C-alpha positions as CSV (number, residue, x, y, z in Angstrom):
1,M,21.3,-24.9,-6.5
2,I,19.3,-23.7,-3.4
3,P,15.4,-24.0,-3.5
4,L,13.6,-20.7,-3.9
5,E,11.7,-21.1,-0.6
6,E,14.9,-21.8,1.3
7,V,16.4,-18.6,0.1
8,Q,13.4,-16.5,0.8
9,A,13.2,-18.0,4.4
10,F,16.9,-17.1,4.9
11,V,16.5,-13.5,3.8
12,R,13.5,-12.9,6.0
13,S,15.1,-14.5,9.1
14,T,17.8,-11.9,9.1
15,I,15.6,-8.8,9.0
16,E,13.6,-7.1,11.8
17,A,11.2,-4.2,11.6
18,L,12.7,-0.6,11.9
19,P,12.2,0.9,15.4
20,P,9.1,2.9,15.8
21,V,9.3,6.8,15.4
22,P,6.8,9.6,15.6
23,V,5.9,10.8,12.1
24,A,3.6,13.5,11.1
25,L,0.1,12.3,10.3
26,A,0.1,13.7,6.8
27,D,3.3,11.8,6.1
28,A,2.4,8.4,7.6
29,V,0.0,7.0,5.0
30,G,1.1,3.5,4.2
31,C,3.4,3.3,7.2
32,V,2.6,0.5,9.9
33,L,1.4,1.6,13.3
34,S,3.5,0.5,16.1
35,E,0.9,0.9,18.8
36,P,-2.9,1.1,18.7
37,V,-4.4,4.6,18.6
38,I,-7.3,5.2,21.2
39,A,-9.9,7.7,20.8
40,R,-9.8,10.3,23.4
41,E,-12.8,12.3,22.2
42,P,-16.3,11.4,21.0
43,S,-17.2,11.8,17.3
44,P,-19.4,13.6,16.6
45,S,-18.5,15.7,19.7
46,F,-22.1,17.0,20.0
47,A,-25.6,16.1,18.6
48,N,-26.0,17.9,15.3
49,S,-28.3,17.9,12.3
50,S,-27.7,15.7,9.3
51,M,-29.9,17.8,7.1
52,D,-31.0,21.4,6.3
53,G,-34.5,21.8,7.9
54,Y,-36.1,22.4,11.1
55,A,-35.3,21.2,14.7
56,L,-38.4,20.6,16.7
57,R,-40.1,18.3,19.3
58,A,-41.4,14.9,17.8
59,E,-44.4,15.1,19.9
60,D,-45.5,18.3,18.2
61,A,-45.2,16.6,14.8
62,A,-46.8,13.3,15.6
63,E,-49.0,13.9,12.7
64,G,-48.2,15.8,9.5
65,G,-49.7,19.1,8.7
66,V,-48.8,21.0,12.0
67,Q,-47.9,24.6,11.9
68,L,-45.0,25.6,14.2
69,K,-43.6,29.0,15.4
70,V,-40.1,29.6,14.1
71,I,-38.0,31.2,17.0
72,G,-34.6,31.5,15.3
73,S,-32.0,29.8,13.2
74,I,-28.8,28.0,13.9
75,L,-25.7,27.5,11.5
76,A,-22.9,25.1,11.5
77,G,-20.4,26.5,14.0
78,D,-22.9,28.2,16.1
79,A,-23.2,27.7,19.8
80,P,-27.0,27.8,20.3
81,T,-28.7,29.3,23.2
82,L,-32.1,28.8,22.1
83,R,-34.5,26.2,23.8
84,V,-37.3,24.7,21.7
85,G,-40.7,24.7,23.5
86,P,-44.1,23.3,22.7
87,G,-45.3,24.4,19.3
88,E,-42.0,25.8,18.3
89,A,-39.2,25.0,15.9
90,V,-35.8,26.3,14.8
91,R,-34.4,26.7,11.3
92,I,-31.2,24.5,11.3
93,M,-28.3,23.8,8.7
94,T,-26.5,20.5,8.2
95,G,-23.9,20.2,11.0
96,A,-25.3,22.7,13.4
97,P,-25.8,21.7,17.1
98,I,-29.3,20.6,18.0
99,P,-30.7,23.1,20.4
100,A,-32.1,22.2,23.9
101,G,-35.7,20.9,23.8
102,A,-35.7,19.6,20.2
103,D,-35.3,15.9,19.7
104,C,-35.7,15.6,15.8
105,V,-35.2,17.4,12.6
106,C,-37.5,17.7,9.6
107,M,-35.7,18.0,6.4
108,V,-36.5,21.3,4.6
109,E,-38.0,19.4,1.5
110,H,-40.8,18.3,3.8
111,T,-41.6,21.8,5.1
112,E,-43.4,25.0,3.9
113,A,-42.3,28.2,5.5
114,D,-44.5,31.4,5.6
115,D,-43.3,34.2,3.7
116,D,-42.1,36.2,6.7
117,G,-40.3,33.0,7.9
118,R,-41.9,33.3,11.2
119,S,-43.7,30.0,11.1
120,V,-43.4,26.8,9.2
121,R,-45.8,23.8,8.1
122,I,-44.4,20.4,9.0
123,G,-45.8,18.3,6.1
124,R,-45.3,14.8,7.6
125,A,-44.9,13.0,10.9
126,I,-41.4,13.1,12.4
127,A,-40.1,10.5,14.8
128,V,-37.7,11.1,17.8
129,G,-34.1,11.1,16.7
130,E,-34.9,11.6,13.0
131,F,-32.0,13.3,11.1
132,I,-30.0,13.8,14.2
133,R,-26.4,12.6,14.5
134,R,-25.9,11.6,18.1
135,E,-22.8,12.5,20.2
136,G,-20.4,9.5,19.9
137,D,-22.3,8.0,17.1
138,D,-19.1,7.2,15.2
139,V,-16.5,7.2,17.9
140,V,-16.5,6.9,21.7
141,P,-13.6,7.7,24.1
142,G,-11.5,4.6,24.8
143,Q,-12.4,2.9,21.4
144,V,-9.4,1.6,19.4
145,L,-9.4,3.5,16.2
146,V,-6.4,1.8,14.5
147,E,-4.8,-1.4,15.7
148,A,-1.1,-1.8,16.1
149,G,0.4,-3.5,13.0
150,Q,-2.2,-1.9,10.6
151,P,-0.9,0.2,7.6
152,L,-2.5,3.7,7.8
153,V,-4.8,4.6,5.0
154,P,-6.2,7.9,4.1
155,A,-9.5,7.4,5.9
156,H,-7.5,6.7,8.9
157,V,-5.7,10.1,8.6
158,G,-9.2,11.8,8.7
159,V,-10.3,9.9,11.7
160,L,-7.1,10.6,13.6
161,A,-7.2,14.3,12.6
162,G,-10.7,14.3,14.0
163,Q,-9.2,13.4,17.4
164,G,-6.7,16.3,17.2
165,L,-3.7,14.2,16.5
166,T,-0.9,15.6,14.4
167,S,1.5,12.8,14.6
168,V,1.6,8.9,15.1
169,R,4.2,6.3,16.1
170,V,4.9,4.1,13.2
171,H,7.7,1.9,11.7
172,R,8.9,4.5,9.3
173,R,9.1,4.0,5.6
174,P,12.3,2.1,4.6
175,R,14.9,4.2,2.8
176,V,16.3,2.1,-0.1
177,G,19.3,2.8,-2.2
178,V,19.7,1.6,-5.8
179,L,23.1,1.0,-7.2
180,S,23.6,0.0,-11.0
181,T,26.8,-1.6,-11.9
182,G,28.5,-2.5,-15.2
183,D,31.0,-0.8,-17.6
184,E,28.4,-1.1,-20.3
185,L,25.7,1.1,-18.7
186,V,24.9,4.6,-19.8
187,D,22.5,7.1,-18.1
188,G,20.6,9.6,-19.9
189,A,19.7,10.3,-23.5
190,G,23.2,10.6,-25.1
191,A,24.2,8.5,-28.2
192,L,25.2,4.9,-27.7
193,V,28.4,3.5,-28.9
194,T,29.0,0.0,-29.7
195,G,29.1,-2.2,-26.6
196,K,27.1,0.2,-24.3
197,I,23.5,-0.1,-23.1
198,R,21.2,2.2,-21.3
199,N,20.6,1.8,-17.7
200,M,17.1,0.3,-17.3
201,N,17.4,-1.5,-14.0
202,G,18.0,1.7,-12.0
203,P,15.1,3.7,-13.1
204,M,12.8,0.5,-13.0
205,L,13.8,-0.3,-9.4
206,L,13.4,3.3,-8.3
207,A,9.9,3.2,-9.6
208,L,9.2,-0.2,-8.1
209,L,10.2,1.1,-4.8
210,A,8.1,4.3,-5.0
211,T,5.1,2.4,-6.0
212,S,5.6,-0.1,-3.1
213,G,5.6,2.6,-0.5
214,F,9.4,2.9,0.1
215,E,11.7,5.9,0.0
216,A,13.9,5.5,-3.0
217,V,17.5,6.8,-3.3
218,D,19.4,6.7,-6.6
219,L,23.0,5.8,-5.9
220,G,23.9,6.1,-9.4
221,V,26.0,3.9,-11.7
222,V,29.5,2.4,-11.0
223,G,31.6,0.5,-13.4
224,D,33.1,-3.0,-13.1
225,D,35.7,-2.0,-10.5
226,L,36.0,-3.6,-7.1
227,D,36.9,-0.3,-5.3
228,G,34.2,1.5,-7.2
229,V,31.5,-1.0,-6.3
230,R,32.5,-1.2,-2.7
231,E,32.5,2.7,-2.4
232,G,29.0,2.8,-3.9
233,L,27.6,0.1,-1.6
234,A,29.2,1.9,1.3
235,R,27.5,5.2,0.4
236,G,24.2,3.3,0.4
237,I,25.0,1.7,3.7
238,A,25.7,5.1,5.3
239,S,22.5,6.6,4.3
240,C,19.9,3.9,3.8
241,D,18.1,1.0,5.5
242,A,18.8,-1.3,2.6
243,V,20.7,-1.3,-0.7
244,I,19.7,-3.1,-3.9
245,S,22.5,-3.5,-6.6
246,T,22.1,-5.0,-10.0
247,G,24.7,-7.1,-11.9
248,G,28.1,-8.4,-10.8
249,V,26.7,-11.4,-8.9
250,S,27.3,-14.2,-11.4
251,V,30.6,-16.0,-12.1
252,G,32.2,-13.7,-14.7
253,D,35.7,-12.2,-14.5
254,V,34.4,-8.8,-13.5
255,D,31.4,-9.7,-11.4
256,F,32.6,-7.7,-8.3
257,V,29.4,-7.0,-6.4
258,K,29.3,-10.3,-4.6
259,T,33.1,-9.7,-3.5
260,A,32.4,-6.2,-2.4
261,I,29.5,-7.3,-0.4
262,A,31.5,-10.0,1.3
263,D,34.2,-7.4,2.0
264,L,31.7,-5.1,3.6
265,C,29.7,-7.8,5.6
266,G,32.2,-10.7,6.1
267,P,30.6,-14.1,7.1
268,R,27.2,-12.5,7.0
269,A,27.3,-12.4,3.1
270,R,26.1,-15.3,1.2
271,S,26.3,-15.7,-2.6
272,M,23.8,-18.2,-4.0
273,Q,22.7,-20.0,-7.0
274,V,18.8,-20.0,-6.6
275,A,16.8,-22.9,-8.3
276,M,14.9,-20.2,-10.3
277,R,14.9,-18.9,-13.8
278,P,15.3,-16.1,-14.4
279,G,17.4,-14.6,-11.6
280,K,19.5,-17.5,-10.7
281,P,22.6,-15.7,-9.2
282,F,21.7,-13.9,-6.0
283,T,23.8,-12.4,-3.2
284,F,22.5,-11.2,0.1
285,A,23.9,-10.0,3.4
286,T,23.3,-7.7,6.4
287,T,26.0,-5.4,7.7
288,P,27.4,-6.4,11.0
289,D,26.9,-3.0,12.8
290,R,23.5,-1.7,11.8
291,G,22.0,-4.7,10.0
292,I,21.6,-2.7,6.7
293,A,20.3,-5.3,4.1
294,L,22.2,-5.7,0.8
295,F,20.6,-7.3,-2.1
296,G,22.6,-8.3,-5.2
297,L,20.3,-9.0,-8.1
298,A,21.1,-10.4,-11.4
299,G,21.6,-7.7,-14.0
300,N,19.3,-8.7,-16.8
301,P,16.3,-6.6,-16.4
302,V,13.7,-9.3,-16.2
303,S,15.8,-11.2,-13.7
304,T,16.1,-7.9,-11.7
305,L,12.3,-7.5,-11.9
306,V,11.6,-11.1,-10.6
307,G,14.2,-10.8,-7.9
308,F,12.7,-7.6,-6.6
309,E,9.3,-9.4,-6.3
310,V,10.3,-12.7,-4.7
311,F,13.3,-11.5,-2.5
312,V,13.4,-7.7,-2.2
313,R,9.8,-6.3,-1.8
314,P,8.7,-8.9,0.9
315,A,11.9,-8.2,2.9
316,L,11.4,-4.5,2.7
317,R,7.8,-4.8,3.9
318,L,9.2,-6.8,6.9
319,L,11.5,-3.9,7.5
320,G,8.7,-1.5,7.5
321,G,6.8,-3.5,10.0
322,H,4.1,-5.0,7.6
323,R,2.7,-8.3,8.7
324,S,1.5,-9.2,5.2
325,L,4.7,-9.6,3.2
326,D,3.8,-11.3,-0.1
327,R,1.6,-10.4,-2.9
328,P,-1.6,-12.6,-3.1
329,T,-1.0,-15.9,-4.9
330,V,-4.0,-17.7,-6.3
331,A,-4.6,-20.7,-8.5
332,M,-5.5,-19.6,-12.1
333,V,-6.9,-21.4,-15.1
334,L,-4.5,-21.6,-18.1
335,D,-6.3,-20.7,-21.4
336,E,-3.3,-21.8,-23.4
337,P,-0.6,-24.4,-22.8
338,L,2.7,-23.5,-21.1
339,T,5.7,-25.5,-22.2
340,R,9.1,-25.7,-20.5
341,S,12.0,-27.9,-20.1
342,I,13.2,-30.0,-17.1
343,D,16.1,-28.1,-15.5
344,G,15.7,-28.4,-11.8
345,K,14.4,-24.8,-11.4
346,V,11.1,-23.2,-10.8
347,H,10.2,-20.9,-13.7
348,M,8.8,-17.5,-13.0
349,V,6.8,-16.7,-16.1
350,H,5.1,-13.3,-16.6
351,A,1.5,-13.4,-18.2
352,K,-1.7,-11.5,-18.6
353,S,-4.9,-12.5,-17.1
354,R,-8.8,-11.8,-17.1
355,W,-11.9,-12.8,-15.1
356,G,-13.6,-15.7,-16.6
357,T,-17.5,-16.4,-16.6
358,D,-16.8,-19.1,-14.1
359,G,-15.7,-16.5,-11.5
360,R,-12.0,-17.4,-11.6
361,L,-8.9,-15.7,-13.1
362,H,-7.7,-17.0,-16.3
363,V,-4.3,-16.8,-17.9
364,T,-5.0,-15.4,-21.4
365,K,-1.5,-14.9,-22.6
366,V,1.8,-16.3,-21.6
367,L,4.4,-13.6,-22.4
368,R,7.6,-14.2,-24.4
369,E,10.3,-15.4,-22.0
370,G,13.8,-14.2,-21.9
371,S,15.8,-12.4,-19.1
372,H,16.6,-9.5,-21.5
373,L,13.0,-9.1,-22.8
374,L,11.7,-6.3,-20.5
375,N,9.2,-4.8,-23.0
376,S,7.6,-8.1,-23.6
377,V,6.7,-8.5,-19.9
378,A,6.0,-4.9,-19.2
379,D,2.2,-5.3,-19.2
380,A,2.2,-8.5,-17.3
381,D,-0.4,-8.6,-14.3
382,V,0.6,-12.1,-13.0
383,L,3.8,-13.9,-12.4
384,L,3.3,-17.5,-12.8
385,V,5.2,-20.0,-10.5
386,V,5.8,-23.0,-12.7
387,P,7.5,-26.1,-11.1
388,D,10.1,-28.1,-12.7
389,G,8.9,-30.5,-15.4
390,T,7.6,-30.3,-18.9
391,G,5.0,-27.6,-18.4
392,L,1.3,-27.3,-18.1
393,A,-1.6,-28.0,-20.4
394,S,-4.4,-25.6,-21.5
395,G,-7.2,-25.9,-18.7
396,D,-4.7,-26.8,-16.0
397,D,-4.3,-24.7,-12.9
398,A,-1.3,-22.6,-12.5
399,L,-0.1,-20.8,-9.4
400,G,0.1,-16.9,-10.0
401,I,1.5,-14.0,-8.0
402,L,-0.7,-11.0,-8.5
403,L,1.3,-8.1,-9.6
404,R,-1.4,-5.4,-9.8
405,D,-2.9,-4.0,-6.6
406,D,-6.3,-3.6,-8.2
407,L,-6.4,-7.2,-9.2
408,A,-5.2,-8.3,-5.7
409,T,-8.0,-6.2,-4.2
410,A,-10.6,-7.8,-6.5
411,V,-9.2,-11.3,-5.7
412,R,-9.3,-10.6,-1.9
413,G,-13.1,-9.6,-2.3
414,E,-13.7,-13.1,-3.9
415,I,-11.8,-15.2,-1.4
C-alpha cells in the first residue's frame, strides 16, 4: 500500500493551472485572477454628499443657529453650476455632487427650512468636510484592486464594475465530467429488480463539483464493458478538463476502469492501493496530449465521497489556479472515544462537531462507519484523519478536515 500523502503529492505534481482567458465579469465569481487589476479611475469620481441635507461653507456655520439663504437644489445625477457664497446654502441629496464654494454638508435632521424653502436654519456647528465623500476616498488611479491569484468574490465584481470593466482575465472554471460505471447501476425512478441499485455516486459528484465552484458534466452510466468504459472516458476527455469515474478500479474480474485509463494514457496511468480506509483502490492518469486528468475512484459511495475530498477537489482547485488547495484542517477535541483496529491504513472517519465553551471545536458524534453507509454520514461536517493504531480516547485531540464552508470561515476567524 502507498501512503496517502505520497498519492496526494503524486496527483498534484502532474497538474498545472488552466491557461488564463478573458471571462465576462458576471461569470467570473469564484474564478482566480491571472493578473492584478489596476484602478484607472478614482472612486468616488467626484466629491459628493453622503446625506440628504444642505451644502454650505463651514465658516458660515461655525456656531449653531445660523440662518442661510437657499439658492437652489442638487439631485444625484445633476451636474451643478451653482456656487455657494457667504451666507448661502444649497439643498442637496445623497450622492449629489458638492457645488463649488461648499465644503461641508449639514444633514437634514439638523436643519429647519422656512415654509417657502428660501432659507434654512442650521441647528448646530458644522466642520469642514462633514458628510462629504471625497474624490478617490475609496480608490485612486494606479491602486491594485485585486491581486493576481485571488479568487473573485461578489464585492470585487462591484468594485471592478465601478471601474467600467466588463471582463477579467482568469483561470477559467474547470469543466469536469462524471462517469458512473457498473452493470448494477440504474438511473431514475423506475422499479428496481434484484441485483440492481440506484446510481448515487453520479448525482453526488455532480453536486459536489457544483458546490465546489466547478462546471459539472454528466457523462452518464456505462456497464462493465471495457469498450463502453473506454468510450465513456474518451467522451469526457474530448469535452472536459478532467474526468471522474466511479467503480471498476479494484481487483474484480470486471473492474475495467483502470484498464481503460491505462489504454488511453499509457505509462502516465497509475493504479494504486492507498493506505487509506475507505477508498483504498484509486487510479489516476493524465492524457499524453492535453494533460486531461482522469480520476478513478472506488465505487462504494462513502469511498467516492472521501476520494473526492482528499484527491479530486484539491487537484481541481490547482487546475483552476487556486493557491489554497485543501480544506482547513484543525485539531479537535473528542467528546467520545474513537476505536479502530491496526491495519496499516489511515482511517477517514465522518463526524459531527460543535463549538465548546473552551473556544475549540469538539467532535460530538463519530458517525457509523461503512463504505456503503452514505446516509449515515450525510450530515457530517468534519472528516477525521485517524492514524493507524487502536484509536483515540475521549478528551484526546483528533485532526479534522472541515467539510462545511461556514465552519471553515469561523475557524479561520479564530486562528
